[in-house]
C-alpha positions in Angstrom: 117.1 97.2 128.9 119.7 99.5 130.3 122.4 96.8 130.6 122.0 95.9 126.9 121.7 99.5 125.9 118.3 99.2 124.4 116.1 102.3 124.4 112.7 100.9 125.4 109.4 102.5 125.4 106.5 102.0 127.9 103.2 103.2 127.9 102.3 106.2 130.0 98.7 105.7 130.4 95.6 105.2 128.3 94.6 107.8 125.8 90.9 108.5 125.1 89.5 109.3 121.8 89.7 113.0 121.1 92.3 113.6 123.7 95.7 115.0 123.1 97.6 113.1 125.8 97.5 109.8 127.8 96.3 109.8 131.3 96.9 107.3 134.1 97.7 107.0 137.8 100.8 105.1 138.9 102.5 104.6 142.3 105.9 104.6 143.7 108.9 104.0 141.4 106.7 103.7 138.5 105.9 107.2 138.7 109.5 108.3 137.9 109.9 105.9 135.0 106.6 107.2 133.6 107.8 110.8 134.1 110.9 110.1 132.2 109.0 108.4 129.5 106.7 111.5 129.2 109.6 113.7 128.9 111.2 111.6 126.1 107.9 111.3 124.1 107.2 115.1 124.4 110.7 115.8 123.0 110.1 113.5 120.0 107.4 115.6 118.6 104.9 114.2 116.2 107.3 112.0 114.3 108.5 109.9 117.3 108.8 106.1 116.9 106.4 105.5 119.6 103.7 107.3 117.9 104.2 105.3 114.7 102.9 102.3 116.5 99.4 103.5 115.6 100.4 102.8 111.8 101.3 99.3 112.2 99.2 96.2 111.5 98.2 95.5 115.2 94.8 97.6 115.0 93.8 95.3 112.2 94.1 92.2 114.1 92.4 93.8 117.0 89.3 94.6 114.6 89.4 91.1 113.1 89.2 89.4 116.6 86.8 91.9 118.4 84.6 93.4 115.5 84.5 90.2 113.2 84.7 87.8 116.2 87.4 85.7 114.4 89.2 83.9 117.4 90.6 80.7 115.8 90.9 78.9 112.5 88.4 76.2 111.6 90.6 74.3 109.2 93.9 72.4 109.7 97.0 72.6 107.6 99.1 75.5 106.4 97.5 75.7 103.0 94.0 75.7 104.3 94.7 78.2 107.2 96.3 80.5 104.5 92.8 80.2 102.6 90.9 80.8 105.6 92.9 83.8 106.6 92.7 85.2 103.0 88.8 84.8 103.2 88.8 86.5 106.7 91.1 89.4 105.2 88.8 89.8 102.1 85.7 90.0 104.3 87.4 92.8 106.5 88.6 94.7 103.7 85.1 94.7 101.7 83.3 95.8 104.8 85.8 98.6 105.4 85.2 99.8 101.7 81.5 99.4 102.2 81.7 101.9 105.4 80.5 99.2 107.8 83.6 99.0 110.1 
């Protein structure tokens, strides 16, 4: 990343619900990298790019696979897969609206 001048982000640990910061135990050279990342994230404030990752679509895919149990498509072909995915998304959204996460 440094050679290509890319500003990368790494996880500094796991954050439990209700906690204000991530905690984790690291060893050796990882500890220095983690410390640098924690400093960079603390300077970024509440509008940092790393924090914005929570607003992406990734949580929805996790909810569909874990909570709904949807792991693979049953149908074949692009049109049929699109239709099946639309049904899965519709069911997910209706359950969210009904308050049954």
